[in-house]
C-alpha positions as CSV (number, residue, x, y, z in Angstrom):
1,M,-52.3,-78.5,36.9
2,E,-52.6,-79.0,40.5
3,Y,-53.1,-76.2,42.2
4,I,-51.1,-75.2,44.7
5,E,-51.7,-72.3,48.1
6,G,-48.7,-71.0,50.0
7,Q,-46.2,-68.8,50.7
8,D,-42.6,-68.0,48.1
9,Y,-39.3,-68.5,50.0
10,A,-39.1,-65.0,48.8
11,K,-40.6,-63.5,51.6
12,D,-38.8,-65.1,53.9
13,L,-36.0,-63.2,52.1
14,D,-37.3,-59.9,52.0
15,R,-38.6,-59.7,55.7
16,I,-35.1,-61.1,56.2
17,G,-33.5,-58.1,54.3
18,K,-35.6,-55.2,56.4
19,E,-35.4,-56.9,59.8
20,G,-31.8,-57.2,59.5
21,E,-31.9,-60.2,61.3
22,L,-32.4,-63.8,61.6
23,H,-35.6,-66.2,63.1
24,E,-34.6,-69.8,64.7
25,L,-36.7,-70.7,61.7
26,D,-34.6,-69.3,58.9
27,I,-32.2,-71.3,60.3
28,E,-34.2,-75.0,60.2
29,R,-35.9,-73.9,56.5
30,A,-32.7,-73.5,55.2
31,K,-31.4,-76.7,56.7
32,L,-34.4,-78.2,55.4
33,L,-33.7,-77.3,52.2
34,A,-30.7,-78.7,51.9
35,K,-31.9,-82.0,52.8
36,Y,-34.4,-81.7,49.9
37,M,-31.8,-81.0,47.6
38,A,-29.4,-84.1,48.5
39,R,-32.2,-86.4,48.7
40,I,-33.3,-85.5,44.9
41,H,-30.0,-85.9,43.9
42,R,-29.2,-88.9,45.3
43,V,-31.3,-90.4,42.7
44,K,-29.5,-91.1,39.9
45,E,-29.4,-91.9,36.7
46,D,-27.2,-93.6,33.8
47,S,-27.2,-91.8,30.4
48,P,-23.9,-90.7,29.6
49,G,-25.7,-88.7,26.5
50,L,-28.2,-86.9,28.2
51,Y,-25.9,-85.7,30.8
52,V,-23.5,-85.0,27.3
53,R,-26.7,-82.8,26.2
54,R,-27.4,-81.2,29.8
55,I,-24.5,-79.7,29.8
56,R,-24.5,-78.7,26.5
57,D,-28.5,-76.8,26.7
58,L,-26.8,-74.6,29.3
59,I,-24.5,-73.0,27.3
60,G,-26.9,-72.9,24.0
61,R,-31.2,-73.2,25.2
62,G,-33.3,-70.4,24.4
63,D,-33.9,-69.9,28.0
64,C,-30.1,-70.7,29.3
65,I,-27.0,-68.2,28.8
66,T,-26.5,-67.8,25.4
67,G,-30.6,-67.1,25.5
68,I,-30.6,-64.8,28.6
69,I,-27.2,-63.0,26.8
70,D,-29.2,-62.6,23.7
71,S,-32.6,-61.0,26.6
72,Y,-30.8,-58.5,27.7
73,P,-31.8,-54.7,26.3
74,K,-29.9,-52.7,23.7
75,D,-30.7,-49.2,25.8
76,E,-28.8,-47.3,28.4
77,R,-29.5,-49.2,31.2
78,T,-27.3,-51.8,30.0
79,Y,-24.6,-50.8,28.7
80,N,-23.9,-48.6,31.7
81,F,-22.4,-51.9,33.4
82,T,-21.7,-54.0,30.7
83,S,-21.2,-53.9,26.9
84,D,-21.5,-56.2,24.4
85,D,-18.0,-57.4,23.6
86,E,-18.0,-58.2,27.4
87,L,-21.0,-60.5,27.1
88,E,-19.9,-62.1,24.3
89,E,-16.6,-62.3,26.0
90,I,-18.6,-64.8,29.0
91,E,-20.3,-66.3,26.8
92,K,-17.4,-68.2,25.4
93,K,-15.6,-68.8,28.7
94,C,-18.9,-70.1,29.6
95,I,-18.3,-72.2,25.9
96,E,-14.5,-73.3,27.1
97,W,-16.2,-74.8,30.7
98,R,-18.2,-76.2,28.7
99,W,-15.4,-79.0,27.6
100,K,-14.2,-79.1,31.2
101,I,-17.3,-80.8,32.7
102,K,-19.7,-82.4,29.5
103,G,-17.4,-85.2,30.5
104,K,-18.9,-86.0,34.0
105,I,-21.6,-88.2,33.0
106,N,-22.0,-89.9,36.8
107,R,-23.0,-86.8,37.9
108,L,-26.1,-87.3,36.3
109,C,-29.1,-87.1,38.9
110,Q,-32.8,-85.8,39.6
111,V,-32.5,-82.3,39.3
112,H,-35.4,-79.9,40.4
113,G,-34.4,-77.2,37.7
114,D,-35.5,-73.9,38.2
115,F,-34.7,-74.3,42.3
116,H,-35.5,-70.6,43.6
117,P,-37.0,-68.3,46.2
118,F,-39.9,-68.0,44.3
119,N,-40.7,-71.6,42.2
120,I,-40.4,-73.0,46.8
121,L,-44.3,-72.8,48.5
122,W,-44.5,-72.4,52.3
123,Q,-47.5,-74.3,53.3
124,G,-46.3,-74.5,57.6
125,P,-43.4,-73.5,59.5
126,M,-41.3,-77.4,57.8
127,K,-43.7,-77.9,54.9
128,F,-43.3,-77.1,51.3
129,T,-44.0,-77.5,48.1
130,T,-41.7,-76.5,45.3
131,I,-43.2,-75.6,41.2
132,D,-42.4,-75.0,38.1
133,R,-40.1,-77.9,37.7
134,S,-38.0,-77.0,34.4
135,R,-35.9,-78.3,32.0
136,G,-36.2,-82.1,32.4
137,E,-36.1,-84.5,35.0
138,W,-31.9,-85.2,34.9
139,G,-29.3,-83.2,34.9
140,E,-26.9,-82.1,37.3
141,A,-27.0,-81.0,41.4
142,A,-25.0,-77.3,40.8
143,D,-27.4,-76.1,38.6
144,D,-29.7,-76.5,42.0
145,V,-27.0,-75.2,44.2
146,S,-26.5,-72.4,42.3
147,C,-30.2,-71.1,42.0
148,L,-31.3,-71.6,45.6
149,S,-27.4,-70.0,46.4
150,I,-27.0,-67.3,44.4
151,N,-30.4,-65.4,45.6
152,Y,-28.8,-65.5,49.1
153,I,-25.8,-62.9,47.1
154,F,-28.6,-61.5,45.3
155,W,-31.3,-60.3,48.4
156,S,-27.6,-59.1,50.5
157,L,-26.4,-57.3,47.3
158,R,-30.4,-55.6,47.1
159,F,-30.8,-54.8,51.0
160,Y,-27.4,-53.8,51.6
161,N,-25.3,-53.5,49.0
162,D,-22.5,-55.6,49.9
163,F,-22.8,-59.8,50.7
164,R,-23.1,-59.8,54.3
165,E,-25.0,-60.9,57.7
166,P,-27.8,-61.8,57.7
167,F,-28.1,-63.4,54.4
168,K,-24.6,-65.3,54.1
169,T,-25.0,-67.2,57.4
170,L,-28.2,-68.5,55.2
171,F,-25.4,-68.9,52.1
172,D,-23.1,-70.9,54.7
173,T,-25.7,-73.2,55.9
174,I,-27.4,-73.8,52.5
175,V,-23.7,-75.3,51.2
176,K,-22.4,-76.5,54.3
177,D,-25.5,-78.9,56.0
178,Y,-25.7,-80.0,51.2
179,S,-21.5,-80.9,50.8
180,E,-21.7,-82.4,54.6
181,I,-24.6,-84.7,53.1
182,M,-24.0,-86.0,50.1
183,N,-20.2,-85.5,50.1
184,D,-19.1,-83.8,46.5
185,Q,-15.7,-83.7,45.7
186,E,-16.5,-82.1,42.5
187,L,-19.4,-79.8,43.4
188,M,-17.3,-76.7,43.6
189,K,-15.0,-77.7,40.6
190,V,-18.1,-77.8,38.0
191,I,-20.5,-75.2,39.3
192,Q,-19.3,-72.0,37.8
193,P,-21.4,-72.5,34.5
194,F,-24.0,-72.7,36.5
195,Y,-23.4,-69.5,38.6
196,A,-22.7,-67.6,35.2
197,F,-25.8,-68.9,34.3
198,R,-28.1,-67.4,37.1
199,S,-25.7,-65.0,37.6
200,L,-27.0,-63.5,34.3
201,V,-30.6,-64.0,35.2
202,V,-30.3,-62.0,38.7
203,A,-28.7,-59.1,37.0
204,N,-30.8,-58.6,33.7
205,P,-33.0,-55.3,33.8
206,L,-35.5,-57.0,31.7
207,F,-36.4,-59.6,34.9
208,Y,-35.5,-57.2,37.8
209,P,-35.7,-53.9,36.7
210,N,-35.3,-52.4,40.4
211,V,-32.1,-53.4,40.6
212,S,-28.9,-50.5,40.4
213,N,-26.5,-51.1,37.5
214,E,-23.6,-51.1,40.6
215,N,-25.2,-53.9,42.3
216,R,-25.5,-55.6,38.3
217,R,-22.3,-54.7,38.3
218,R,-21.2,-56.1,41.2
219,I,-22.7,-59.2,39.8
220,F,-21.0,-59.3,37.3
221,D,-17.9,-58.8,38.9
222,F,-18.8,-62.1,40.9
223,M,-19.5,-63.9,37.5
224,K,-16.5,-63.3,35.7
225,S,-13.9,-64.4,39.4
226,V,-16.1,-67.4,39.7
227,L,-15.7,-68.4,35.8
228,E,-12.4,-67.7,36.0
229,T,-11.9,-69.9,39.5
230,E,-10.7,-73.6,39.0
231,I,-12.6,-74.4,42.6
232,F,-14.8,-72.2,44.0
233,E,-14.3,-71.2,47.7
234,P,-17.5,-69.6,49.3
235,E,-15.1,-67.8,51.9
236,E,-13.9,-65.7,49.0
237,I,-17.6,-64.3,47.3
238,N,-17.2,-61.2,48.8
239,S,-13.7,-60.9,46.8
240,Y,-15.9,-62.5,43.8
241,L,-17.7,-59.6,44.1
242,K,-15.2,-57.0,43.5
243,E,-12.9,-57.9,40.7
């Protein structure tokens, strides 16, 4: 594989969290990332069976929802903020969402598949390369949008114990710019199980051992609230975090 040098986007988010403010470059980079997602998502593929498979994989693959649930440590850390009963409830709700969205076969598009800050490497102020593309070339646009955007919520919780500025501006910039470019009227009606997948990842003590259980609980509340919504409303994130 080709070796790529660069500074991962997570370092930007760490700096923003420590400084508590945005530079103009931070806004411009968020806009660029939104444009990148829109550019690749415009490439469509006509393969109804593949879309159904991708939605099935979201639930059943070992590195997706059921697999991540099974990876939760069976120890006191985990059971201080969740339980087997709750994880089962979440899994069942995600299966309900599979049946809601698996028929939206016209949405199959080119995706990155793991578009999070550690997989975005900056080689210059406005030049980046993505790495670690995952789970195939084609999928659902909501996967990439949720994967990147949940990290603004996650970083805000880690630094400030709630969702607020300056990360709110980055979240709003990504979602607003992407939505204006794509005019995707269905995105906020299908993104719910993808947010559940990414929530299960960032709340997992196996992957992020230094997150407080209080913030893991907030992420679980966000996930459960979102799974109960028919239309995801970005302006309601703080209410989703407080079930």
